[in-house]
KEKOLZA-409165 format. One record per residue (C-alpha): residue number from 1; residue in three letters; x, y, z. Coordinates in Angstrom, 1 decimal, m for minus. Each point is the difference from the previous one (the first is absolute). Layout:
% KEKOLZA-409165
    i   aa       X       Y       Z
  NUM  ALA       X       Y       Z
...
END
This chain:
% KEKOLZA-409165
    i   aa       X       Y       Z
    1  MET   127.6    m1.6    79.7
    2  ASN    m1.3    m2.2    m2.8
    3  LEU     0.0     1.0    m3.6
    4  ILE    m3.7     0.9     0.0
    5  GLU     0.5     2.4     2.9
    6  ALA     3.0     1.5    m1.8
    7  PHE    m2.2     0.6    m3.1
    8  SER    m2.5     1.9     2.2
    9  GLU     2.4     2.9    m0.3
   10  LEU    m0.6     0.1    m3.8
   11  GLU    m2.3     2.7    m1.3
   12  ASP    m3.1    m1.5    m1.5
   13  PHE    m0.4     1.6    m3.5
   14  ARG    m3.5    m1.4    m0.5
   15  ARG    m3.3     1.9     0.5
   16  PRO    m1.9    m1.0     3.2
   17  GLN    m2.7    m1.7    m2.1
   18  GLY     2.5    m2.0    m1.9
   19  ARG     1.7    m1.6     3.1
   20  ARG    m1.8    m3.3    m0.1
   21  TYR     3.2    m1.8     1.1
   22  PRO     2.5     1.2     2.6
   23  LEU     3.2     1.3    m1.6
   24  GLY     2.5    m1.7     2.3
   25  PRO    m1.3    m3.6    m0.4
   26  MET    m0.5     0.4    m3.7
   27  LEU     3.6     1.1    m0.5
   28  VAL     1.2    m3.0     2.1
   29  ILE    m2.1    m2.3    m2.2
   30  VAL     1.6     1.5    m3.1
   31  ILE     3.5    m0.6     1.5
   32  MET    m0.9    m3.6     0.9
   33  GLY    m1.3    m0.6    m3.5
   34  ILE     3.2     1.4    m1.6
   35  ALA     2.1    m2.1     2.4
   36  CYS    m1.8    m3.1    m1.2
   37  GLY     0.9     0.9    m3.6
   38  HIS    m3.3     1.7    m1.0
   39  THR     1.0     3.3    m1.6
   40  ALA    m2.9     1.0    m2.3
   41  TYR    m3.2     1.6     1.4
   42  ARG    m2.2    m2.9    m1.0
   43  GLU     2.5    m2.5     1.5
   44  ILE     0.0     1.8     3.4
   45  ALA    m3.8     0.1    m0.1
   46  ARG    m0.2    m3.7    m0.6
   47  PHE     2.5    m0.6     2.8
   48  ALA    m2.2     2.0     2.4
   49  LYS    m3.1    m1.8    m1.1
   50  ALA     1.6    m3.5     0.4
   51  ASN     1.1     0.9     3.5
   52  ALA    m3.1     2.1     0.9
   53  ASP    m1.1    m1.9     3.1
   54  ARG     3.5     0.2     1.6
   55  LEU     0.6     3.6    m1.0
   56  ARG    m3.4     1.1     1.4
   57  GLU     0.8    m1.7     3.3
   58  LEU     3.6     1.3     0.1
   59  PHE    m0.8     3.6    m0.8
   60  ARG    m3.5     0.1     1.5
   61  LEU    m1.6     1.1    m3.2
   62  GLU    m3.8     0.7     0.1
   63  ARG    m0.8    m0.3    m3.7
   64  PRO    m0.6    m3.6    m1.2
   65  GLU     1.7     0.4    m3.4
   66  MET     3.6     0.8    m0.8
   67  PRO     0.9     3.1    m2.0
   68  SER    m0.1    m0.2    m3.8
   69  HIS     3.0     0.4    m2.3
   70  VAL    m1.3     3.5    m0.8
   71  THR     0.0     1.0     3.7
   72  ILE     3.5    m1.5     0.5
   73  GLY     1.3     1.9    m3.1
   74  THR    m1.5     3.3     1.3
   75  LEU     1.6    m0.7     3.4
   76  ILE     3.4    m0.7    m1.4
   77  GLN     0.0     3.0    m2.4
   78  GLY    m1.4     2.5     2.5
   79  ALA     2.2    m0.8     3.0
   80  ASP     2.8     2.5     0.7
   81  PHE     3.0    m2.1    m0.9
   82  SER     2.5     2.2     1.8
   83  GLN    m1.9     0.0     3.2
   84  LEU    m0.7    m3.7    m0.3
   85  LEU     3.7    m0.7    m0.5
   86  VAL     1.0     1.9     3.0
   87  ILE    m2.6    m1.7     2.3
   88  PHE     0.9    m3.4    m1.3
   89  GLU     3.8     0.5     0.4
   90  ASN    m0.4     1.4     3.5
   91  TRP    m2.1    m3.0     0.9
   92  SER     2.4    m2.6    m1.5
   93  VAL     3.0     1.6     1.6
   94  ARG    m1.6    m0.5     3.4
   95  HIS    m0.5    m3.7    m0.7
   96  ALA     3.5    m0.5    m1.4
   97  GLU     2.1     2.7     1.6
   98  VAL     3.3     0.8    m1.7
   99  GLY     2.7     0.1     2.6
  100  ALA     3.7     0.9     0.3
  101  GLY     2.2    m2.2    m2.2
  102  ASP    m2.7    m1.0    m2.5
  103  TRP     0.8     0.0    m3.7
  104  LEU    m2.4     1.7    m2.3
  105  SER     0.1    m0.3    m3.8
  106  ALA    m0.9     3.1    m2.0
  107  ASP    m1.1    m0.3    m3.6
  108  GLY    m2.3     1.7    m2.5
  109  LYS    m2.5    m1.4    m2.4
  110  ALA    m1.7     1.6    m3.0
  111  ILE    m3.7    m1.0    m0.3
  112  ALA    m0.5    m0.8    m3.7
  113  SER    m3.8     0.4     0.1
  114  THR     0.4     3.7     0.8
  115  VAL     2.0     0.8    m3.2
  116  SER    m1.4     2.9    m2.1
  117  ASP     1.3     1.3    m3.3
  118  HIS     2.1    m3.2    m0.3
  119  ASP     1.0     0.7    m3.6
  120  SER     1.2     3.6     0.4
  121  SER     2.6     2.0     1.9
  122  TYR    m2.7     1.1     2.4
  123  GLN    m0.3    m3.5     1.4
  124  ASP    m0.9     0.0     3.7
  125  PHE    m0.7    m2.7     2.6
  126  VAL    m0.3    m0.5     3.7
  127  SER     2.7    m1.7     2.0
  128  MET     0.1    m1.2     3.6
  129  ILE     3.1    m0.2     2.2
  130  SER    m0.3    m2.5     2.8
  131  VAL     2.1    m0.7     3.1
  132  PHE    m0.3    m3.7     0.7
  133  SER     0.9    m1.7     3.3
  134  GLN     2.3    m3.0    m0.7
  135  LYS    m0.9    m1.4     3.5
  136  TYR    m3.8     0.3    m0.1
  137  GLY    m0.5    m0.3    m3.8
  138  GLN    m2.3     3.0    m0.1
  139  ILE     0.1     3.7    m1.0
  140  ALA     1.3     2.4     2.6
  141  GLY    m0.8     3.0    m2.1
  142  SER    m0.7     1.1    m3.5
  143  ASP    m0.8     3.0    m2.2
  144  ILE    m1.1     0.7    m3.5
  145  PHE     1.2     2.5    m2.6
  146  SER    m0.7     1.0    m3.6
  147  ASN     2.8    m0.5    m2.5
  148  LYS    m0.5     3.4    m1.5
  149  LYS    m0.1     1.9     3.3
  150  ASP     2.5    m1.7     2.2
  151  SER     2.5    m2.9     0.2
  152  GLU     0.8    m2.9     2.2
  153  ILE     3.1     1.5     1.7
  154  PRO    m1.6     3.0     1.7
  155  THR    m3.1    m2.0     0.8
  156  PHE     2.0    m2.6     1.8
  157  GLU     2.0     2.7     1.9
  158  ASN    m3.2     1.5     1.2
  159  LEU    m1.4    m3.4     0.9
  160  VAL     3.0    m0.7     2.2
  161  ARG    m0.6     3.2     1.9
  162  LEU    m3.8    m0.7     0.4
  163  LEU     0.6    m3.5     1.3
  164  GLY     1.7     1.3     3.0
  165  LEU     2.1    m3.1     0.5
  166  GLU     3.4    m0.3     1.7
  167  ASP     2.7    m2.6     0.0
  168  VAL    m1.3    m1.9    m3.0
  169  VAL     1.9    m1.0    m3.1
  170  PHE    m1.4     1.0    m3.4
  171  THR     1.1    m2.2    m3.0
  172  MET    m0.3     1.7    m3.4
  173  ASP     0.9    m0.5    m3.7
  174  ALA     2.5     2.2    m1.8
  175  LEU    m2.6     2.7    m0.9
  176  HIS     0.2     1.1     3.6
  177  CYS     3.8     0.1     0.2
  178  GLN    m0.2     3.8     0.4
  179  LYS     1.8     2.1     2.5
  180  ASP    m3.2     1.9     1.0
  181  THR    m1.9    m3.2     0.5
  182  LEU     2.6    m1.5     2.2
  183  ASN     0.4     3.2     1.9
  184  THR    m3.8    m0.1     0.7
  185  ILE     0.3    m3.6     1.3
  186  VAL     3.0     0.7     2.2
  187  GLY    m1.5     3.3     1.1
  188  THR    m3.1    m1.8     1.4
  189  ASP     2.3    m2.4     2.0
  190  ASN    m0.4    m2.9    m2.3
  191  ASP     2.4    m2.1    m2.1
  192  TYR     0.1    m1.1    m3.6
  193  VAL     1.4    m2.6    m2.4
  194  VAL    m0.2     1.2    m3.6
  195  LYS     1.1    m1.5    m3.3
  196  VAL     2.6     1.8    m2.1
  197  LYS    m0.2    m0.1    m3.7
  198  ALA     1.2     2.0    m3.0
  199  ASN    m2.2     3.0     0.9
  200  GLN     2.8     0.8     2.5
  201  PRO     3.1    m1.0    m2.1
  202  THR     2.7     1.6     2.2
  203  LEU    m1.3    m1.7     3.1
  204  LEU    m0.4    m3.3    m1.8
  205  ASP     3.5     0.1    m1.4
  206  SER     1.3     0.6     3.5
  207  LEU    m1.9    m3.0     1.4
  208  ILE     1.2    m2.3    m2.7
  209  ARG     3.7     1.0     0.4
  210  ASN    m0.3    m0.5     3.8
  211  SER    m1.4    m3.5    m0.4
  212  GLU     2.9    m0.9    m2.3
  213  THR     2.7     1.3     2.2
  214  SER    m1.3    m0.5     3.6
  215  GLU    m0.7    m3.0     2.2
  216  PRO    m3.6    m0.4     1.1
  217  LEU    m0.9     0.4     3.7
  218  ASP    m2.3    m3.0    m0.3
  219  ILE    m1.5    m2.4    m2.6
  220  PHE    m3.2    m1.9     0.1
  221  GLU    m1.0    m2.6    m2.7
  222  THR    m3.2    m1.8    m0.8
  223  SER    m1.0    m2.5    m2.7
  224  GLU    m3.5    m1.2    m1.0
  225  ILE    m1.8    m1.4    m3.0
  226  ASN    m2.7     2.3    m1.2
  227  ARG    m2.1    m0.6    m3.1
  228  GLY     2.3    m2.8    m1.1
  229  ARG     3.2     2.0     0.2
  230  LEU     2.7     0.1     2.6
  231  GLU     0.5     3.4     1.5
  232  THR     3.0     0.8     2.1
  233  ARG     0.1     3.4     1.8
  234  GLU     3.2     1.4     1.6
  235  THR    m0.5     3.1     2.1
  236  SER     3.2     1.9     1.1
  237  VAL     0.3     3.0     2.3
  238  PHE     2.8     2.6    m0.6
  239  GLY     1.1     3.1     1.8
  240  LEU    m0.1     3.3    m1.8
  241  PRO     2.2     0.6    m3.0
  242  PRO     2.8     2.6     0.4
  243  ASP    m1.3     1.8    m3.1
  244  LEU    m3.7     0.1     1.0
  245  PRO    m1.6     3.1    m1.5
  246  GLU    m1.0     2.6     2.6
  247  GLY    m3.5     0.9     1.1
  248  TRP    m1.5    m3.5     0.6
  249  PRO    m1.6     0.4     3.4
  250  GLY     0.4    m2.7     2.6
  251  VAL     1.6    m2.6    m2.2
  252  SER     2.1    m2.5     2.0
  253  ARG     0.1    m3.3    m2.0
  254  VAL     0.2    m1.2    m3.6
  255  ILE    m1.9    m3.2    m0.9
  256  CYS     0.8    m2.1    m3.0
  257  VAL    m2.4    m2.8    m1.1
  258  ARG     1.2    m2.5    m2.6
  259  ARG    m2.6    m2.4    m1.5
  260  LEU     0.9    m3.0    m2.0
  261  PHE    m2.7    m1.8    m1.9
  262  GLU     0.4    m3.5    m1.5
  263  LYS    m2.6    m1.9    m2.0
  264  SER     0.4    m2.8    m2.6
  265  GLY     3.7     0.8    m0.3
  266  ASP    m0.6     3.7    m0.6
  267  ILE     1.7     2.3     2.5
  268  HIS    m0.3     3.7     0.4
  269  SER     0.6     2.4     2.9
  270  THR    m0.9     3.5     1.2
  271  THR     1.7     2.4     2.5
  272  SER    m1.8     2.7     1.9
  273  PHE     1.3     2.7     2.3
  274  TYR    m1.7     1.8     2.9
  275  ILE     1.0     2.7     2.5
  276  SER    m1.4    m0.2     3.5
  277  SER    m0.1     2.0     3.2
  278  PRO    m0.4    m2.8     2.6
  279  GLU     3.4    m0.5     1.7
  280  SER     0.0    m3.8    m0.2
  281  ASP     2.5    m2.4    m1.4
  282  SER    m2.5    m2.9    m0.2
  283  ALA    m0.2    m1.1    m3.6
  284  GLU    m3.0    m2.3     1.0
  285  LEU    m1.9     3.0     1.3
  286  PHE     0.4     1.9    m3.2
  287  ALA    m0.7    m3.1    m2.2
  288  GLU    m3.3    m0.5     1.7
  289  GLY    m1.0     3.6    m0.1
  290  ILE     1.0     0.5    m3.7
  291  ARG    m1.8    m3.2    m1.1
  292  GLY    m3.0     1.0     2.2
  293  HIS    m0.3     3.1    m2.2
  294  ARG    m1.5    m2.1    m2.7
  295  HIS    m3.1    m0.7     2.2
  296  VAL    m1.4     3.3    m1.0
  297  GLU    m0.1    m1.3    m3.6
  298  ASN    m1.0    m3.7     0.7
  299  ARG    m2.4     0.5     2.9
  300  LEU    m1.5     3.4    m0.9
  301  HIS     0.4     1.1    m3.6
  302  TYR    m0.5    m3.5    m1.4
  303  VAL    m3.1    m0.6     2.1
  304  LYS    m1.5     3.3    m1.0
  305  ASP     0.6    m0.6    m3.7
  306  VAL    m0.6    m3.8    m0.4
  307  ILE    m2.6    m0.7     2.8
  308  MET    m1.7     3.4     0.3
  309  ASN     0.4     0.9    m3.7
  310  GLU     1.1     3.6     0.9
  311  ASP     1.5     0.7    m3.4
END
């Protein structure tokens, strides 16, 4: 099934007399325009006009002229976003099917352009939580929520259930270091690697003490020059601390990542801790998965903000 066929499931909101262009092909043209860096209505219309001959042939369009920016704006504003999102995600998953053992990065992003009452305590905005495949470089699932009505944590938990995946590894930042969240992941037969910070002080203290008094099961080190500075990363895998607080479901390993940065004689370092459910002693495996988590920022959020001008 191609994307146009998938969009045939989308309910056409337009009146019959206003359907001068087929809905599916027009949505694909919009997506093509955005993918080429054209985010405004007029820019997308110019993109369609510049490629009119090829688009007419490709989508078998009967009208000689391409839609105007007004038509494109009406199309984008009137389409049911929730239904469109479900259709697109179902189609994309079929073309890059997530399988057992895949690592998925989960992260939320506020959309600045949706902020209302920004100068008062009633401030509200729309956020999106995305689950991003490190292997395929695309979204495996997403959901939106309003800051005033919901939060990222329960939205992500519900998304895990809706995705219906098994035997995948979710990587998450410290916000999602919550017992209920990890219980949801383990309860759906999946695994997790989650960062631990000061929002879980007792757990973090236990991990720090363990790293200072125990020998690691494995160590993996990499060095590279990035943006003019030398970055050395040491990833160590530890067993569970004897004083690990109770109630953390499925946890089997502790990961410590030490980063050393050197540029022009200046040196600084950071240390991060993670708990994980995969029963592996491979520091290289965890190093790749933890570093791969940043793809949701670099290859998704950055692209949406800088290239697509989402904010």
